[in-house]
DOFIRO-828043 format. One record per residue (C-alpha): residue number from 1; residue in three letters; chain; x, y, z. Coordinates in nm, 4 decimals. Layout:
N
{rec NUM; "ALA"; "A"; {X; Y; Z}}
...
***
This chain:
221
{rec 1; "UNK"; "A"; {-2.1047; 4.0092; 3.2493}}
{rec 2; "UNK"; "A"; {-1.7849; 4.2303; 3.1300}}
{rec 3; "UNK"; "A"; {-1.4920; 4.0450; 2.9639}}
{rec 4; "UNK"; "A"; {-1.1903; 4.0375; 3.1798}}
{rec 5; "UNK"; "A"; {-0.9271; 4.2826; 3.0557}}
{rec 6; "UNK"; "A"; {-0.6497; 3.9924; 3.0561}}
{rec 7; "UNK"; "A"; {-0.8642; 3.7874; 2.8323}}
{rec 8; "UNK"; "A"; {-0.8192; 3.8173; 2.4530}}
{rec 9; "UNK"; "A"; {-1.1050; 3.7524; 2.2149}}
{rec 10; "UNK"; "A"; {-1.0917; 3.4309; 2.0056}}
{rec 11; "UNK"; "A"; {-0.9834; 3.4614; 1.6559}}
{rec 12; "UNK"; "A"; {-1.2080; 3.2829; 1.4087}}
{rec 13; "UNK"; "A"; {-1.1023; 2.9371; 1.3335}}
{rec 14; "UNK"; "A"; {-0.8125; 2.9553; 1.5902}}
{rec 15; "UNK"; "A"; {-0.9011; 2.6018; 1.7232}}
{rec 16; "UNK"; "A"; {-0.8976; 2.4435; 1.3742}}
{rec 17; "UNK"; "A"; {-0.6148; 2.1727; 1.3789}}
{rec 18; "UNK"; "A"; {-0.3385; 2.1982; 1.1539}}
{rec 19; "UNK"; "A"; {-0.3730; 2.0888; 0.7938}}
{rec 20; "UNK"; "A"; {-0.1224; 1.7980; 0.8517}}
{rec 21; "UNK"; "A"; {-0.3365; 1.6870; 1.1420}}
{rec 22; "UNK"; "A"; {-0.6568; 1.6852; 0.9324}}
{rec 23; "UNK"; "A"; {-0.4827; 1.4981; 0.6542}}
{rec 24; "UNK"; "A"; {-0.3892; 1.2202; 0.8988}}
{rec 25; "UNK"; "A"; {-0.7296; 1.2202; 1.0519}}
{rec 26; "UNK"; "A"; {-0.9038; 1.2001; 0.7073}}
{rec 27; "UNK"; "A"; {-0.6871; 0.9002; 0.5991}}
{rec 28; "UNK"; "A"; {-0.7533; 0.7363; 0.9240}}
{rec 29; "UNK"; "A"; {-1.1222; 0.7647; 0.8730}}
{rec 30; "UNK"; "A"; {-1.1068; 0.6346; 0.5063}}
{rec 31; "UNK"; "A"; {-0.8885; 0.3370; 0.6448}}
{rec 32; "UNK"; "A"; {-1.1425; 0.2595; 0.9227}}
{rec 33; "UNK"; "A"; {-1.4246; 0.2532; 0.6552}}
{rec 34; "UNK"; "A"; {-1.2243; 0.0213; 0.4288}}
{rec 35; "UNK"; "A"; {-1.1266; -0.1945; 0.7138}}
{rec 36; "UNK"; "A"; {-1.4958; -0.2273; 0.8028}}
{rec 37; "UNK"; "A"; {-1.5409; -0.3550; 0.4405}}
{rec 38; "UNK"; "A"; {-1.2656; -0.6016; 0.4924}}
{rec 39; "UNK"; "A"; {-1.4307; -0.7181; 0.8005}}
{rec 40; "UNK"; "A"; {-1.7544; -0.7834; 0.6398}}
{rec 41; "UNK"; "A"; {-1.5985; -0.9851; 0.3659}}
{rec 42; "UNK"; "A"; {-1.3568; -1.1780; 0.6064}}
{rec 43; "UNK"; "A"; {-1.6476; -1.2718; 0.8236}}
{rec 44; "UNK"; "A"; {-1.8549; -1.4048; 0.5434}}
{rec 45; "UNK"; "A"; {-1.5522; -1.6219; 0.4268}}
{rec 46; "UNK"; "A"; {-1.4825; -1.7455; 0.7712}}
{rec 47; "UNK"; "A"; {-1.1588; -1.5514; 0.7764}}
{rec 48; "UNK"; "A"; {-1.0127; -1.2735; 0.9874}}
{rec 49; "UNK"; "A"; {-0.8990; -0.9436; 0.8387}}
{rec 50; "UNK"; "A"; {-0.5235; -1.0224; 0.8924}}
{rec 51; "UNK"; "A"; {-0.5835; -1.3614; 0.7010}}
{rec 52; "UNK"; "A"; {-0.7666; -1.1714; 0.4291}}
{rec 53; "UNK"; "A"; {-0.4715; -0.9212; 0.3946}}
{rec 54; "UNK"; "A"; {-0.2141; -1.1977; 0.3884}}
{rec 55; "UNK"; "A"; {-0.4021; -1.3542; 0.0802}}
{rec 56; "UNK"; "A"; {-0.4176; -0.9929; -0.0758}}
{rec 57; "UNK"; "A"; {-0.0380; -0.9544; -0.0261}}
{rec 58; "UNK"; "A"; {0.0436; -1.3022; -0.1891}}
{rec 59; "UNK"; "A"; {-0.1731; -1.2221; -0.5016}}
{rec 60; "UNK"; "A"; {0.0571; -1.2335; -0.8106}}
{rec 61; "UNK"; "A"; {0.3682; -1.3339; -0.5990}}
{rec 62; "UNK"; "A"; {0.4601; -1.6620; -0.7773}}
{rec 63; "UNK"; "A"; {0.7836; -1.6836; -0.6247}}
{rec 64; "UNK"; "A"; {0.6217; -1.6964; -0.2752}}
{rec 65; "UNK"; "A"; {0.7101; -1.5015; 0.0319}}
{rec 66; "UNK"; "A"; {0.8678; -1.5252; 0.3613}}
{rec 67; "UNK"; "A"; {0.6836; -1.5361; 0.6889}}
{rec 68; "UNK"; "A"; {0.9124; -1.2470; 0.8110}}
{rec 69; "UNK"; "A"; {0.8213; -1.0403; 0.5149}}
{rec 70; "UNK"; "A"; {0.4419; -1.0895; 0.5638}}
{rec 71; "UNK"; "A"; {0.4850; -0.9903; 0.9464}}
{rec 72; "UNK"; "A"; {0.6755; -0.6764; 0.8482}}
{rec 73; "UNK"; "A"; {0.4107; -0.5797; 0.5804}}
{rec 74; "UNK"; "A"; {0.1349; -0.6173; 0.8217}}
{rec 75; "UNK"; "A"; {0.3226; -0.4808; 1.1326}}
{rec 76; "UNK"; "A"; {0.2539; -0.7678; 1.3362}}
{rec 77; "UNK"; "A"; {0.4793; -1.0079; 1.5430}}
{rec 78; "UNK"; "A"; {0.6124; -1.3173; 1.3856}}
{rec 79; "UNK"; "A"; {0.4242; -1.5180; 1.6240}}
{rec 80; "UNK"; "A"; {0.0917; -1.3565; 1.5122}}
{rec 81; "UNK"; "A"; {0.1853; -1.3990; 1.1519}}
{rec 82; "UNK"; "A"; {0.2663; -1.7732; 1.2046}}
{rec 83; "UNK"; "A"; {-0.0786; -1.8299; 1.3639}}
{rec 84; "UNK"; "A"; {-0.2577; -1.6700; 1.0705}}
{rec 85; "UNK"; "A"; {-0.0486; -1.8554; 0.8281}}
{rec 86; "UNK"; "A"; {-0.1211; -2.1881; 0.9874}}
{rec 87; "UNK"; "A"; {-0.4969; -2.1133; 0.9745}}
{rec 88; "UNK"; "A"; {-0.4839; -2.0286; 0.6095}}
{rec 89; "UNK"; "A"; {-0.2763; -2.3640; 0.5483}}
{rec 90; "UNK"; "A"; {-0.5516; -2.5636; 0.7267}}
{rec 91; "UNK"; "A"; {-0.8071; -2.3964; 0.5111}}
{rec 92; "UNK"; "A"; {-0.6448; -2.5012; 0.2010}}
{rec 93; "UNK"; "A"; {-0.5707; -2.1368; 0.0904}}
{rec 94; "UNK"; "A"; {-0.1861; -2.1436; 0.1418}}
{rec 95; "UNK"; "A"; {0.0976; -2.4033; 0.1286}}
{rec 96; "UNK"; "A"; {0.4437; -2.4090; 0.2307}}
{rec 97; "UNK"; "A"; {0.7341; -2.5018; -0.0043}}
{rec 98; "UNK"; "A"; {1.1204; -2.4494; -0.0427}}
{rec 99; "UNK"; "A"; {1.2001; -2.1079; -0.1345}}
{rec 100; "UNK"; "A"; {1.3154; -2.0550; -0.5018}}
{rec 101; "UNK"; "A"; {1.6100; -1.8216; -0.4060}}
{rec 102; "UNK"; "A"; {1.7190; -2.0359; -0.1121}}
{rec 103; "UNK"; "A"; {1.6531; -2.4110; -0.0905}}
{rec 104; "UNK"; "A"; {1.7090; -2.4060; 0.2916}}
{rec 105; "UNK"; "A"; {1.4375; -2.1539; 0.3404}}
{rec 106; "UNK"; "A"; {1.0640; -2.2166; 0.3437}}
{rec 107; "UNK"; "A"; {0.8276; -1.9815; 0.1526}}
{rec 108; "UNK"; "A"; {0.4489; -1.9318; 0.1352}}
{rec 109; "UNK"; "A"; {0.2494; -1.9726; -0.1733}}
{rec 110; "UNK"; "A"; {-0.1187; -1.9418; -0.2722}}
{rec 111; "UNK"; "A"; {-0.3046; -2.2561; -0.3638}}
{rec 112; "UNK"; "A"; {-0.5612; -2.2272; -0.6554}}
{rec 113; "UNK"; "A"; {-0.8344; -2.1874; -0.3972}}
{rec 114; "UNK"; "A"; {-0.6359; -1.9061; -0.2170}}
{rec 115; "UNK"; "A"; {-0.5658; -1.7320; -0.5511}}
{rec 116; "UNK"; "A"; {-0.9302; -1.7185; -0.6279}}
{rec 117; "UNK"; "A"; {-1.0056; -1.5931; -0.2630}}
{rec 118; "UNK"; "A"; {-0.7614; -1.3215; -0.2977}}
{rec 119; "UNK"; "A"; {-0.9177; -1.2232; -0.6349}}
{rec 120; "UNK"; "A"; {-1.2564; -1.1850; -0.4562}}
{rec 121; "UNK"; "A"; {-1.1149; -0.9639; -0.1869}}
{rec 122; "UNK"; "A"; {-1.0712; -0.6600; -0.4290}}
{rec 123; "UNK"; "A"; {-1.4453; -0.6847; -0.4850}}
{rec 124; "UNK"; "A"; {-1.5086; -0.6209; -0.1092}}
{rec 125; "UNK"; "A"; {-1.3374; -0.2832; -0.1263}}
{rec 126; "UNK"; "A"; {-1.4882; -0.1852; -0.4635}}
{rec 127; "UNK"; "A"; {-1.7117; 0.0805; -0.3099}}
{rec 128; "UNK"; "A"; {-1.3862; 0.2850; -0.2310}}
{rec 129; "UNK"; "A"; {-1.2533; 0.2332; -0.5720}}
{rec 130; "UNK"; "A"; {-1.5716; 0.3611; -0.7180}}
{rec 131; "UNK"; "A"; {-1.5627; 0.6694; -0.4859}}
{rec 132; "UNK"; "A"; {-1.2096; 0.7588; -0.6084}}
{rec 133; "UNK"; "A"; {-1.3057; 0.6906; -0.9829}}
{rec 134; "UNK"; "A"; {-1.5709; 0.9431; -0.9553}}
{rec 135; "UNK"; "A"; {-1.3263; 1.2247; -0.9199}}
{rec 136; "UNK"; "A"; {-1.2240; 1.4140; -1.2158}}
{rec 137; "UNK"; "A"; {-0.9258; 1.2632; -1.3888}}
{rec 138; "UNK"; "A"; {-0.7054; 1.5699; -1.2954}}
{rec 139; "UNK"; "A"; {-0.8039; 1.5431; -0.9278}}
{rec 140; "UNK"; "A"; {-0.7283; 1.1741; -0.9332}}
{rec 141; "UNK"; "A"; {-0.3693; 1.2458; -1.0636}}
{rec 142; "UNK"; "A"; {-0.3196; 1.5203; -0.8145}}
{rec 143; "UNK"; "A"; {-0.4439; 1.3094; -0.5148}}
{rec 144; "UNK"; "A"; {-0.2027; 1.0110; -0.6399}}
{rec 145; "UNK"; "A"; {0.0815; 1.2509; -0.6618}}
{rec 146; "UNK"; "A"; {0.0125; 1.3730; -0.3032}}
{rec 147; "UNK"; "A"; {0.0027; 1.0136; -0.1730}}
{rec 148; "UNK"; "A"; {0.3280; 0.9345; -0.3540}}
{rec 149; "UNK"; "A"; {0.4829; 1.2380; -0.1750}}
{rec 150; "UNK"; "A"; {0.3429; 1.1386; 0.1718}}
{rec 151; "UNK"; "A"; {0.4784; 0.7797; 0.1214}}
{rec 152; "UNK"; "A"; {0.8243; 0.9187; 0.0205}}
{rec 153; "UNK"; "A"; {0.8304; 1.1236; 0.3591}}
{rec 154; "UNK"; "A"; {0.6986; 0.8246; 0.5507}}
{rec 155; "UNK"; "A"; {0.9651; 0.6117; 0.4119}}
{rec 156; "UNK"; "A"; {1.2355; 0.8361; 0.5810}}
{rec 157; "UNK"; "A"; {1.1083; 0.7144; 0.9149}}
{rec 158; "UNK"; "A"; {1.1569; 0.3567; 0.8169}}
{rec 159; "UNK"; "A"; {0.7919; 0.2784; 0.9196}}
{rec 160; "UNK"; "A"; {0.6509; 0.2133; 0.5876}}
{rec 161; "UNK"; "A"; {0.6771; -0.1357; 0.4491}}
{rec 162; "UNK"; "A"; {0.8172; -0.2235; 0.1145}}
{rec 163; "UNK"; "A"; {0.5936; -0.1979; -0.1953}}
{rec 164; "UNK"; "A"; {0.6092; -0.3240; -0.5456}}
{rec 165; "UNK"; "A"; {0.5842; 0.0370; -0.6650}}
{rec 166; "UNK"; "A"; {0.7224; 0.1751; -0.9800}}
{rec 167; "UNK"; "A"; {0.9487; 0.4098; -0.7788}}
{rec 168; "UNK"; "A"; {1.1132; 0.1145; -0.5915}}
{rec 169; "UNK"; "A"; {1.1823; -0.0738; -0.9176}}
{rec 170; "UNK"; "A"; {1.5098; -0.1148; -1.1112}}
{rec 171; "UNK"; "A"; {1.3379; -0.0373; -1.4369}}
{rec 172; "UNK"; "A"; {1.2035; 0.3080; -1.3206}}
{rec 173; "UNK"; "A"; {1.3866; 0.6042; -1.4575}}
{rec 174; "UNK"; "A"; {1.2628; 0.9311; -1.3077}}
{rec 175; "UNK"; "A"; {1.2410; 1.2555; -1.5232}}
{rec 176; "UNK"; "A"; {1.3791; 1.0882; -1.8236}}
{rec 177; "UNK"; "A"; {1.1509; 1.3242; -2.0264}}
{rec 178; "UNK"; "A"; {1.1459; 1.6594; -1.8606}}
{rec 179; "UNK"; "A"; {0.8664; 1.8872; -1.9393}}
{rec 180; "UNK"; "A"; {0.6598; 1.6242; -2.1184}}
{rec 181; "UNK"; "A"; {0.3164; 1.5010; -2.0012}}
{rec 182; "UNK"; "A"; {0.4791; 1.1607; -1.9302}}
{rec 183; "UNK"; "A"; {0.8169; 1.2521; -1.7679}}
{rec 184; "UNK"; "A"; {0.9190; 0.9226; -1.6343}}
{rec 185; "UNK"; "A"; {1.0155; 0.6063; -1.8120}}
{rec 186; "UNK"; "A"; {0.9893; 0.2388; -1.7580}}
{rec 187; "UNK"; "A"; {1.2880; 0.0426; -1.9119}}
{rec 188; "UNK"; "A"; {1.1116; -0.2791; -1.8807}}
{rec 189; "UNK"; "A"; {0.8673; -0.1958; -2.1589}}
{rec 190; "UNK"; "A"; {1.0666; 0.0924; -2.2933}}
{rec 191; "UNK"; "A"; {0.7841; 0.3451; -2.2731}}
{rec 192; "UNK"; "A"; {0.7253; 0.6788; -2.0850}}
{rec 193; "UNK"; "A"; {0.5262; 0.7042; -1.7935}}
{rec 194; "UNK"; "A"; {0.2959; 0.9587; -1.6630}}
{rec 195; "UNK"; "A"; {0.2053; 0.9992; -1.2899}}
{rec 196; "UNK"; "A"; {-0.1636; 0.8392; -1.3617}}
{rec 197; "UNK"; "A"; {0.0384; 0.5215; -1.4869}}
{rec 198; "UNK"; "A"; {0.2671; 0.4909; -1.1802}}
{rec 199; "UNK"; "A"; {0.1724; 0.1670; -0.9976}}
{rec 200; "UNK"; "A"; {0.1759; 0.0954; -0.6282}}
{rec 201; "UNK"; "A"; {0.1789; -0.2758; -0.6783}}
{rec 202; "UNK"; "A"; {0.3330; -0.3957; -1.0199}}
{rec 203; "UNK"; "A"; {0.3544; -0.7656; -1.0745}}
{rec 204; "UNK"; "A"; {0.6795; -0.7119; -1.2878}}
{rec 205; "UNK"; "A"; {0.8449; -0.4983; -1.0452}}
{rec 206; "UNK"; "A"; {1.2037; -0.6017; -0.9622}}
{rec 207; "UNK"; "A"; {1.3494; -0.4144; -0.6507}}
{rec 208; "UNK"; "A"; {1.6134; -0.1504; -0.7033}}
{rec 209; "UNK"; "A"; {1.9363; -0.1197; -0.5127}}
{rec 210; "UNK"; "A"; {1.8975; 0.1132; -0.2122}}
{rec 211; "UNK"; "A"; {2.0705; 0.4223; -0.3720}}
{rec 212; "UNK"; "A"; {1.8610; 0.3851; -0.6893}}
{rec 213; "UNK"; "A"; {1.5484; 0.3614; -0.4637}}
{rec 214; "UNK"; "A"; {1.6240; 0.6572; -0.2660}}
{rec 215; "UNK"; "A"; {1.6975; 0.8576; -0.5706}}
{rec 216; "UNK"; "A"; {1.3630; 0.7644; -0.7359}}
{rec 217; "UNK"; "A"; {1.1453; 0.8469; -0.4241}}
{rec 218; "UNK"; "A"; {1.3318; 1.1619; -0.3857}}
{rec 219; "UNK"; "A"; {1.1326; 1.2917; -0.7018}}
{rec 220; "UNK"; "A"; {0.8164; 1.3142; -0.4922}}
{rec 221; "UNK"; "A"; {0.9957; 1.3862; -0.1346}}
***
């Protein structure tokens, strides 16, 4: 059968989705695999994935957190967060007390049992960390840089929750050592920082003011 004169032959690969679409799809698939690992761990420990994530988020936060903060981090309603918190309290993994920064408010804290459970959660996702560790160091640095750039773009939409990242910290000084292998600087320990040393969840992080935070992330925007 002859091809219609009006039809045009397909160009090779013209149906291939945009690179940006394939990046998002790939991240989504990785997230699904990690979520499956979290499900397996949570089920074995008689938790649900939301409860397991809450324990992870509370790990190392000795000042406690507010219920509203947990809900925002997990992108769930305050009512759903409250149900999960109540379940964790009944299991002896969380407790409620007065917030250290506001005696009128209530904060959530890990019990010793909750802290031990949170520490074990990291092992449930060890397979993903091992996969990342198998990449050459240079590729790990490039991938981390790319992820910081993506997070910086997502933060412009106000849809990305707050992180205890170096770039959101008042001690972070971007490009303090231009042209050096470690171009950034941490004023807390007074030491230069290379990209591979930048943290996404630092226990010593102290939030910067909005202007400083925007300036820091702009380095990767």
